C-alpha positions in Angstrom: 20.7 -11.2 49.5 17.6 -9.9 47.5 13.9 -10.9 47.2 12.2 -11.2 44.1 8.0 -10.7 45.6 9.4 -8.1 48.7 5.6 -7.0 49.0 5.3 -10.3 50.8 7.8 -8.9 53.7 4.8 -7.0 54.9 3.7 -10.1 56.5 6.2 -10.3 59.4 4.3 -7.3 60.8 2.4 -10.3 61.9 4.8 -11.2 65.1 2.7 -8.1 66.9 0.1 -11.4 67.3 1.3 -13.5 69.5 3.5 -10.4 71.7 0.4 -8.7 72.1 -1.7 -12.7 73.4 1.7 -13.0 75.2 0.6 -9.4 77.5 -3.0 -10.3 77.9 -3.1 -11.4 81.2 -6.1 -14.1 81.1 -8.9 -13.5 84.6 -9.6 -17.6 85.8 -13.3 -18.3 85.6 -12.8 -22.1 87.4 -14.7 -21.9 90.3 -13.2 -23.0 93.7 -16.0 -24.2 96.7 -15.4 -21.9 99.7 -16.9 -22.2 103.1 -19.4 -18.9 104.0 -17.3 -16.0 104.1 -19.7 -14.2 106.4 -16.8 -14.6 109.1 -14.5 -12.4 107.6 -13.6 -9.1 107.3 -14.4 -7.7 103.8 -12.0 -5.9 102.5 -11.5 -3.9 99.1 -9.4 -6.5 96.1 -6.0 -4.9 95.0 -6.2 -4.2 91.1 -3.1 -3.9 89.6 -2.2 -3.7 85.5 0.8 -4.6 85.7 1.6 -7.2 82.7 4.7 -9.3 82.5 5.8 -11.9 79.7 5.7 -15.0 80.0 7.1 -18.3 78.2 9.5 -16.2 76.3 11.0 -19.5 74.1 7.8 -20.0 73.1 7.2 -16.2 72.3 10.2 -16.6 70.3 9.7 -19.7 68.9 6.1 -18.3 67.2 7.3 -15.0 65.9 10.6 -16.8 64.3 7.5 -19.0 62.2 6.0 -15.5 61.2 8.8 -14.5 59.7 10.0 -17.5 58.3 6.1 -17.9 56.4 6.9 -14.1 55.1 10.8 -14.8 54.1 9.5 -17.4 52.6 6.4 -16.2 50.6 8.6 -13.1 49.1 11.3 -15.3 47.5 14.9 -14.6 48.5 17.0 -14.8 46.5 21.0 -14.8 46.3 21.6 -11.9 43.9 24.6 -12.1 41.4 26.0 -9.3 39.1 24.7 -10.0 35.7 27.5 -11.2 33.3 28.8 -7.8 30.2 27.8 -8.4 27.0 30.8 -8.9 25.2 29.1 -6.7 22.4 28.3 -4.0 24.9 32.0 -2.5 24.1 31.7 1.4 23.6 33.8 1.5 20.7 31.8 2.6 17.0 31.6 1.0 13.4 30.1 3.3 11.2 29.5 4.0 7.3 28.7 7.3 6.6 26.3 6.8 3.4 26.3 9.8 1.0 23.5 10.1 -1.3 25.0 11.2 -5.4 21.5 11.0 -7.2 20.5 13.7 -9.3 18.8 15.2 -7.5 21.2 16.3 -4.9 22.1 18.9 -7.7 19.9 21.1 -6.7 20.8 24.4 -5.3 23.6 23.5 -3.4 22.4 20.2 -1.6 26.1 19.4 -2.1 27.9 21.8 -0.5 25.4 21.0 2.4 26.2 17.2 2.6 29.9 17.9 2.2 29.3 19.7 5.7 27.0 17.6 7.3 30.1 15.0 6.6 32.7 16.9 7.8 31.0 17.0 11.0 30.2 13.7 11.7 33.3 13.1 11.0 34.8 15.9 13.6 32.9 13.9 16.2 34.4 10.0 15.2 36.9 9.0 18.1 40.4 7.4 17.7 39.1 3.8 18.7 35.9 4.3 16.1 35.8 2.8 12.6 34.8 4.0 9.5 34.1 2.7 6.0 32.9 6.0 3.7 30.2 5.4 0.8 27.8 7.5 -1.9 25.1 5.8 -4.0 22.6 6.3 -6.6 21.5 3.5 -8.2 24.3 1.3 -6.8 27.0 2.0 -4.2 30.4 3.1 -4.3 32.8 2.2 -1.2 35.4 5.4 -0.9 37.5 4.1 2.0 36.8 0.7 3.5 37.6 -0.1 6.9 40.5 -1.6 6.3 41.9 1.4 4.8 40.5 3.6 8.1 42.5 1.4 10.0 45.0 1.2 7.8 45.6 5.3 7.7 47.9 7.1 10.9 44.9 8.7 13.1 45.7 12.3 12.5 45.3 11.2 8.6 41.8 10.0 8.3 39.3 12.6 8.6 41.7 14.8 6.1 42.0 11.8 3.3 38.8 10.4 3.7 37.6 14.5 3.0 39.6 14.7 0.0 38.2 11.5 -1.8 34.8 12.7 -1.4 35.3 16.3 -2.4 36.2 14.7 -5.3 33.0 13.5 -5.9 30.3 14.9 -7.6 26.9 14.2 -8.0 26.0 12.6 -10.8 22.9 12.2 -13.3 21.9 8.7 -12.2 18.4 7.5 -9.9 17.9 7.1 -6.5 17.7 3.4 -5.2 17.5 3.6 -1.5 16.5 0.1 -0.5 19.6 -0.9 -2.3 22.3 1.4 -0.8 20.9 0.5 2.9 20.7 -3.4 2.4 24.5 -2.9 0.6 25.8 -0.9 2.8 24.2 -3.4 6.2 25.7 -6.2 4.7 29.3 -4.3 5.0 29.7 -4.8 8.6 30.0 -8.6 7.4 32.7 -8.4 5.5 35.0 -8.9 8.6 32.8 -10.7 11.2 35.4 -12.5 13.5 35.8 -8.2 15.3 32.2 -7.4 15.3 32.3 -8.5 18.7 34.7 -5.6 19.8 32.5 -2.7 18.0 28.9 -1.9 20.9 27.9 0.3 17.8 27.1 -1.0 14.8 25.7 2.8 12.9 24.8 3.6 9.5 25.0 7.6 9.0 23.0 8.2 6.1 23.1 12.1 4.0 20.9 12.4 2.0 17.3 14.9 0.8 15.4 12.2 1.4 13.5 12.9 -1.6 9.9 11.0 -2.7 11.3 9.3 -5.6 13.5 7.0 -3.5 13.3 3.2 -5.4 12.5 2.0 -1.1 10.1 -1.0 -2.2 13.3 -3.2 -1.8 13.1 -3.0 1.3 10.3 -5.3 2.0 10.7 -8.5 3.5 14.1 -8.1 3.8 15.4 -9.0 7.8 17.8 -6.8 9.3 21.2 -8.2 11.3 20.8 -7.6 14.5 22.4 -4.7 16.2 22.5 -1.6 13.1 21.2 1.1 13.8 20.5 3.5 11.0 21.1 8.0 11.7 19.2 10.2 9.1 20.9 13.3 8.0 18.2 14.9 6.0 19.8 17.3 3.7 17.1 20.6 3.9 16.4 22.5 0.9 16.0 26.4 0.7 13.6 26.5 -2.1 11.0 23.7 -1.8 10.1 23.4 -5.3 10.7 21.3 -8.2 8.8 20.3 -11.5 10.1 17.6 -13.9 9.4 15.8 -17.6 9.2 12.7 -19.6 8.2 12.0 -23.5 5.7 8.7 -23.2 6.4 6.1 -25.4 4.7 3.3 -25.1 3.4 -0.1 -27.4 0.0 2.0 -29.0 2.8 4.9 -30.2 4.2 2.1 -32.3 1.2 1.6 -34.2 0.1 5.3 -34.3 -0.4 6.1 -38.3 1.2 8.8 -38.3 5.2 9.5 -38.1 4.5 13.3 -37.9 2.6 13.2 -34.6 4.1 14.7 -32.2 5.9 12.8 -29.0 3.6 13.0 -26.2 4.7 15.1 -22.9 4.0 14.2 -19.1 4.9 16.9 -16.7 5.6 16.3 -13.1 5.0 19.3 -10.2 6.8 17.8 -6.6 3.9 17.9 -3.8 6.2 20.5 -2.0 6.4 23.2 -5.1 5.1 26.4 -4.6 4.4 26.7 -8.8 1.7 25.3 -11.1 2.3 27.3 -13.8 4.9 26.1 -16.5 5.7 27.0 -20.7 7.6 24.0 -22.7 9.5 24.6 -25.6 11.7 23.2 -28.3 15.3 24.2 -27.7 15.3 25.8 -31.8 16.4 29.1 -33.2 12.5 28.8 -35.5 10.6 27.4 -32.2 7.0 28.4 -31.7 6.0 30.3 -28.4 5.9 28.4 -25.1 3.0 25.9 -24.6 1.8 27.2 -20.9 1.1 24.4 -18.2 -0.9 24.3 -15.6 0.3 21.2 -13.0 -1.1 21.7 -9.8 1.7 19.9 -6.2 2.1 16.6 -6.2 -0.4 15.7 -10.1 1.6 15.3 -13.3 -0.1 15.9 -16.9 0.4 14.7 -20.1 0.0 16.9 -23.7 1.7 17.0 -27.0 4.6 18.8 -27.1 4.8 22.0 -29.6 5.4 22.6 -33.0 7.8 23.8 -34.6 7.7 27.1 -36.8 9.0 25.2 -39.6 7.2 22.2 -39.0 9.0 18.7 -37.8 10.4 18.2 -34.1 13.4 19.2 -32.6 15.9 17.4 -30.2 16.0 19.5 -27.1 12.4 20.2 -24.9 12.9 22.6 -22.1 10.4 23.3 -18.9 10.3 26.6 -18.1 9.2 27.9 -14.5 10.8 25.9 -12.9 13.2 27.0 -9.5 15.7 23.2 -9.7 16.8 23.1 -13.2 18.3 20.5 -13.2 15.7 17.9 -14.7 13.7 20.8 -16.7 15.5 19.2 -20.2 14.6 16.4 -22.5 16.2 14.7 -25.5 14.4 13.1 -27.9 14.9 11.7 -31.3 11.7 10.3 -33.2 11.3 6.4 -33.7 12.9 4.9 -36.6 10.2 3.6 -39.4 11.9 0.6 -41.1 10.8 -0.4 -44.8 9.2 -3.4 -45.5 9.2 -5.3 -49.0 5.9 -7.0 -49.3 4.7 -9.1 -52.6 1.0 -9.9 -53.0 0.1 -12.4 -55.9 -3.3 -12.5 -57.0 -5.7 -11.1 -60.4 -7.3 -8.8 -58.7 -8.0 -5.0 -58.4 -6.9 -3.1 -55.9 -9.9 -0.8 -55.8 -12.2 -3.6 -55.8 -13.7 -3.8 -52.4 -15.0 -7.3 -52.4 -11.2 -8.7 -53.4 -8.9 -9.5 -50.3 -6.1 -6.8 -51.4 -8.5 -3.8 -51.1 -8.1 -4.4 -47.5 -4.8 -5.4 -47.6 -3.4 -2.4 -49.1 -5.8 -0.4 -46.1 -4.3 -2.4 -43.7 -0.6 -1.9 -44.0 -0.4 2.2 -43.2 2.5 3.8 -42.1 3.6 3.5 -38.7 5.9 4.9 -36.7 7.7 1.4 -36.6 6.8 0.0 -40.4 6.6 1.4 -43.4 5.0 -1.0 -45.2 5.2 -1.4 -49.7 3.2 -3.9 -51.6 4.7 -5.0 -54.8 1.5 -6.6 -56.3 1.8 -9.3 -59.3 -0.2 -11.6 -61.5 -0.1 -14.8 -60.6 2.2 -15.3 -63.9 3.9 -12.3 -64.0 7.9 -13.2 -63.6 9.1 -11.7 -59.9 11.8 -9.8 -60.5 15.3 -10.7 -58.3 15.1 -6.5 -57.3 11.5 -7.4 -55.0 12.3 -11.9 -54.2 16.0 -10.2 -52.6 14.9 -7.9 -50.0 11.3 -9.0 -49.2 10.6 -11.6 -46.5 6.6 -11.4 -46.9 4.9 -13.1 -50.2 1.1 -13.4 -49.8 -0.7 -15.2 -52.2 -4.3 -15.3 -52.7 -4.8 -17.5 -56.2 -4.2 -20.8 -58.2 -0.7 -20.6 -58.7 0.8 -22.1 -62.5 3.2 -25.5 -61.6 6.2 -23.0 -62.4 5.2 -20.2 -60.2 4.7 -22.4 -57.7 8.3 -23.2 -58.0 9.1 -20.4 -57.4 7.5 -19.4 -54.1 8.8 -23.0 -53.3 12.1 -22.3 -53.7 11.9 -18.4 -51.6 10.4 -20.4 -48.9 12.9 -23.0 -48.8 15.9 -19.7 -48.7 14.0 -18.9 -45.2 10.7 -16.4 -46.2 7.3 -17.0 -45.3 4.9 -17.4 -47.7 1.0 -16.4 -47.0 -1.1 -18.5 -49.1 -5.0 -18.1 -48.6 -7.5 -20.3 -49.5 -10.1 -19.0 -51.3 -11.6 -21.3 -53.6 -11.3 -25.7 -53.2 -8.6 -25.7 -56.4 -6.7 -24.0 -54.6 -5.8 -27.2 -52.4 -3.3 -27.9 -55.6 -1.3 -25.3 -55.1 -1.1 -25.8 -51.5 -0.3 -29.5 -52.2 2.2 -28.2 -55.0 4.8 -25.8 -52.5 4.3 -28.4 -49.1 5.8 -30.5 -52.1 3.6 -32.7 -51.5 1.0 -35.4 -53.8 -2.0 -32.9 -54.7 -4.6 -32.5 -51.8 -7.9 -32.8 -52.1 -10.7 -30.1 -49.9 -14.4 -29.0 -49.6 -15.9 -26.1 -49.5 -18.4 -25.9 -45.8 -21.0 -23.3 -46.1 -22.3 -22.8 -43.1 -26.3 -22.5 -42.2 -24.9 -19.8 -39.6 -21.7 -18.5 -39.9 -18.2 -20.4 -38.4 -16.2 -19.2 -35.7 -12.6 -19.8 -34.7 -13.5 -22.8 -31.7 -9.7 -23.3 -30.7 -6.4 -20.9 -30.8 -2.7 -21.4 -29.8 -1.8 -18.0 -28.1 1.7 -19.6 -26.8 3.1 -19.4 -30.3 4.2 -15.8 -31.2 1.9 -15.0 -34.1 -1.0 -14.9 -31.0 0.9 -13.9 -28.0 -0.6 -10.5 -28.6 -3.8 -11.2 -27.7 -2.8 -13.3 -25.2 -4.2 -11.3 -22.8 -7.8 -11.9 -21.6 -8.1 -8.0 -22.3 -7.7 -9.6 -26.5 -8.4 -13.2 -26.4 -11.9 -13.3 -27.7 -12.4 -14.1 -31.3 -15.9 -15.0 -30.8 -16.4 -11.9 -32.8 -15.4 -12.9 -36.0 -18.7 -15.0 -38.6 -16.8 -17.5 -41.1 -19.5 -17.0 -43.9 -17.2 -19.8 -45.8 -14.0 -21.7 -45.2 -12.3 -25.3 -47.0 -11.8 -28.0 -45.3 -8.5 -29.7 -46.3 -7.1 -32.8 -46.1 -3.7 -32.8 -45.1 -3.1 -35.6 -43.0 -0.2 -36.5 -40.2 2.7 -34.8 -41.1 5.2 -34.3 -38.5 6.0 -30.7 -40.0 2.2 -29.5 -40.8 0.6 -27.9 -37.3 -2.6 -26.4 -36.3 -2.9 -22.7 -34.4 -6.2 -21.8 -35.2 -9.2 -24.0 -36.2 -12.9 -23.7 -36.3 -15.3 -24.2 -34.3 -16.2 -27.6 -35.8 -13.0 -28.6 -35.9 -11.7 -28.5 -39.3 -8.0 -26.1 -39.3 -8.3 -22.2 -39.7 -5.0 -21.6 -39.9 -1.7 -24.2 -40.6 2.1 -23.1 -40.3 4.5 -26.1 -42.2 7.4 -25.8 -42.5 9.2 -25.8 -45.7 13.3 -25.9 -45.9 14.0 -22.6 -43.9 11.1 -20.8 -44.0 7.5 -21.5 -42.6 4.2 -21.5 -44.9 0.9 -20.1 -43.5 -2.3 -21.4 -44.7 -5.9 -20.0 -43.9 -8.3 -21.7 -45.2 -10.8 -18.8 -45.6 -10.5 -15.6 -46.8 -10.7 -12.1 -44.9 -12.6 -9.8 -48.0 -16.9 -10.0 -46.8 -18.0 -13.3 -49.0 -16.0 -15.1 -46.6 -15.7 -13.9 -43.1 -16.0 -10.3 -41.4 -12.3 -10.7 -40.3 -11.4 -7.7 -42.6 -13.9 -5.3 -40.5 -12.9 -6.8 -37.1 -10.2 -5.1 -34.5 -8.2 -8.4 -34.6 -7.2 -8.0 -38.2 -4.9 -5.6 -38.9 -2.6 -6.7 -35.5 -2.7 -10.1 -36.7 -1.5 -8.8 -40.1 1.3 -7.1 -38.5 2.0 -10.0 -36.1 2.6 -12.2 -39.3 4.9 -9.9 -40.8 6.5 -9.4 -37.2 7.1 -13.1 -37.9 8.0 -12.9 -41.5 10.8 -10.1 -41.2 12.3 -10.8 -37.6 12.4 -6.6 -36.5 12.4 -6.1 -33.5 10.3 -3.3 -31.5 13.9 -1.1 -30.8 13.5 1.4 -27.9 14.7 5.3 -28.8 14.1 6.4 -25.5 16.3 5.5 -21.9 16.8 6.7 -18.7 20.4 7.5 -17.5 22.1 4.1 -16.5 20.1 1.6 -18.6 22.0 -0.9 -21.1 21.2 -0.5 -24.8 20.8 -3.8 -27.0 21.8 -2.2 -30.7 19.9 -3.2 -33.6 21.2 -6.5 -34.8 21.1 -4.7 -38.4 23.5 -2.1 -36.8 26.0 -3.9 -35.3 26.4 -7.2 -34.7 29.7 -8.2 -32.1 30.5 -4.4 -31.1 30.0 -0.3 -32.0 31.4 3.1 -31.6 29.1 5.1 -29.6 29.1 8.9 -29.6 28.2 10.3 -26.0 26.5 13.4 -25.6 30.2 15.3 -24.0 31.9 14.1 -27.8 33.9 11.3 -25.8 33.8 7.7 -28.8 33.6 4.2 -26.6 33.1 1.3 -27.7 30.2 -1.5 -26.9 30.8 -4.5 -25.3 30.1 -7.7 -26.7 27.3 -8.7 -28.1 26.5 -5.2 -28.8 25.5 -3.6 -25.7 26.7 -0.4 -24.1 26.1 0.5 -20.4 27.9 3.2 -20.0 24.9 5.6 -20.6 25.7 7.9 -17.4 24.9 11.4 -18.8 21.4 12.6 -19.9 21.6 13.7 -24.1 21.8 12.1 -27.5 23.8 9.2 -28.4 25.3 8.7 -31.6 26.2 4.5 -32.5 28.9 5.2 -35.2 28.8 1.7 -37.5 29.6 0.6 -40.8 25.6 0.9 -42.1 24.2 4.6 -41.8 24.6 5.6 -38.2 21.2 5.9 -35.2 20.6 8.0 -32.3 18.9 7.3 -29.3 18.2 9.5 -26.7 18.8 9.5 -22.5 17.0 11.4 -20.0 16.7 11.8 -16.6 14.8 9.1 -14.3 11.6 11.3 -13.4 11.3 9.8 -10.2 14.3 11.9 -9.2 11.8 14.8 -10.0 9.8 13.8 -7.0 12.1 15.8 -4.3 8.7 16.3 -1.6 10.7 14.9 1.5 10.2 11.3 2.5 8.1 11.0 5.6 10.6 8.9 8.1 7.2 6.4 8.3 7.7 5.0 5.3 11.2 3.8 6.2 10.6 2.6 9.5 7.7 0.2 8.1 9.7 -1.5 6.2 12.1 -2.1 9.4 14.8 0.3 8.6 15.9 0.4 12.7 16.3 4.7 12.4 16.4 5.4 16.7 13.2 7.1 17.7 12.1 10.4 20.0 12.1 8.0 22.9 15.2 6.0 22.5 16.0 6.3 26.3 13.1 5.7 27.7 12.6 2.4 25.8 16.2 2.1 26.9 15.8 2.5 30.3 13.1 0.0 30.0 14.7 -2.6 28.5 17.4 -2.1 30.8 14.9 -3.1 34.2 13.6 -6.0 32.0 16.9 -7.3 31.6 17.1 -6.8 35.7 14.0 -8.3 36.4 14.9 -11.3 33.5 17.8 -12.0 35.5 16.7 -12.0 38.9 13.4 -14.1 37.9 16.8 -16.2 36.6 18.3 -16.2 39.5 15.8 -17.5 41.7 14.0 -20.0 39.8 17.8 -21.4 39.5 18.6 -21.3 44.0 14.7 -21.9 44.8 15.2 -20.8 48.9 12.1 -20.5 49.4 11.8 -24.4 49.5 13.9 -24.5 52.3 13.0 -21.4 54.6 9.1 -23.1 54.6 10.9 -26.8 55.6 12.6 -25.1 58.3 9.0 -23.1 59.0 6.7 -26.2 58.9 10.1 -28.1 61.4 9.2 -25.0 63.5 5.5 -25.6 63.6 6.6 -29.3 64.6 9.0 -27.9 67.8 6.6 -25.2 68.7 3.6 -27.7 68.9 5.3 -30.2 71.2 7.2 -27.2 73.3 3.3 -25.8 73.9 2.4 -28.8 74.6 4.8 -29.5 78.1 4.6 -26.8 79.1 0.4 -26.8 79.0 1.3 -30.5 81.1 3.5 -28.9 83.7 1.6 -25.9 84.4 -1.5 -28.1 85.3 0.9 -30.5 86.6 2.0 -27.2 89.3 -1.6 -26.8 90.0 
């Protein structure tokens, strides 16, 4: 018998009250009439303190009532044993997860990690089941649960260690989130037997570096019953710095291909050094470039120039104790030669003509080497130019014969940008569209016109879709031409002026595209050539005409490389830095970038190269704070786990007692018996009182 509120049992002490009341002898206060006492001899009264209990049955009945009330308020229940949890077995199901990322190549971290793995496997019981896996950016199982169970007990640990010792850390980055989530899902491979194992544990052996990717853990709901134990590999010399080549979109628009590459030097937060040197690995390299980077910071700088000019292929960082990430490979971006044909009767040195601004806009960049071939409207276009050119720019009225040749150029799949500089140009526009002569009128605003509507969803204006670059209101047009095109299915307006008239028209002619600009960019027509939108707009037209895409020449280890269609249509042979040659996959994709260095694509055309470097996140080797993982929900055991377990057991016992008491509800019967006893006591006490009076 147990009690849910045992403190009420102290109420049983109240049974002393009826006993005391029964022991107190009460003196009668009744006055009895008597005759005179003068004739009686006075005697001293005999006083006695002897008390004795009377009406024992009534006393016992009243004590029983008090005991029943105290017993009922204590809420008694019959204790039953807690059913043992079927999952609370002593068997363990363990996954040993070992880090093999690039940061584990430091010092003797891998040897220490193997020692930790041996120590964990040495404490494995015969009845436990174990799986061994390694991870960097992906998880690879070395020993599965089924393989462990199939091995004889005496061969499990030696064979598992043999497979683990055959592995070496690679050059990939650390994806901690993907590794932990994938490992947690390994326990569900055989869910029918999970009830046999009371403990499901992930033993993580890693340097727990700060550069590990953990964002994927946010929002992940961990399965119940899984715990993670971190075995951090200690670092003897906590100091590291790394660097990378900075390649961004702005670098592609730099007006010089001789601009040295930009570098970002990263110093980890646990570093003890802040002075480094950068230099090219070349026989004729110049002196070192000194760099000051405080711990936990980074700095962007330009690479040093070689003594003989140009650039090398490999840069090194000196002054760092951990050299696994102190080498960067560099391949300069190859500029594509793009021929453009310009047709117009004007001088390229005349600042009042469109060609003057066009020649200065098409400068050599990291991506393009634009060659402009100028011809008069009556010149015969050589086939050597028309066969390779994908863009023709026309700024004058064409004779019928020349318009026919340009139309053939359009129908073959090329692009023509036609600029209406006068009303007479509408006839040439009609000839290019193969329609009747179009009518046009000159619109000269009293003040100026502006772009009123632009279709930013079109690929031509897509580079300006960002709100930072979508403001065209500062471009003023003094004059423009309004062309009556009518409703044609193959013609659409990409941009319009604020008066509603078309500003830029796109028309499909055969396989090609005709772009018609109803105003010019020379100063007498508009301010377009003087705005910041002019050069990007011309290059956007150029990219749409030529189909050139921005190909990357710098990758991280493990990235997929999409080979250029001009070099590999379906597949190509790639030579890796170690000299091995591998065939790319279907569609020209190459994914075996597992080594840092220079890769060479061997194809029928001109071979080209790209560089693969270590992910800069691996250079952030400062220890990861355990709280950072715990706030993502990773079930790491805490220091006061035993106290929490005891509290959990105590709470579980209390809940079990409450459930039993609520089910049995013995207090109701006890209170009912107490009420019956009170009624019987009342009747019995009345009967005794009447008998006493009758006896008197």
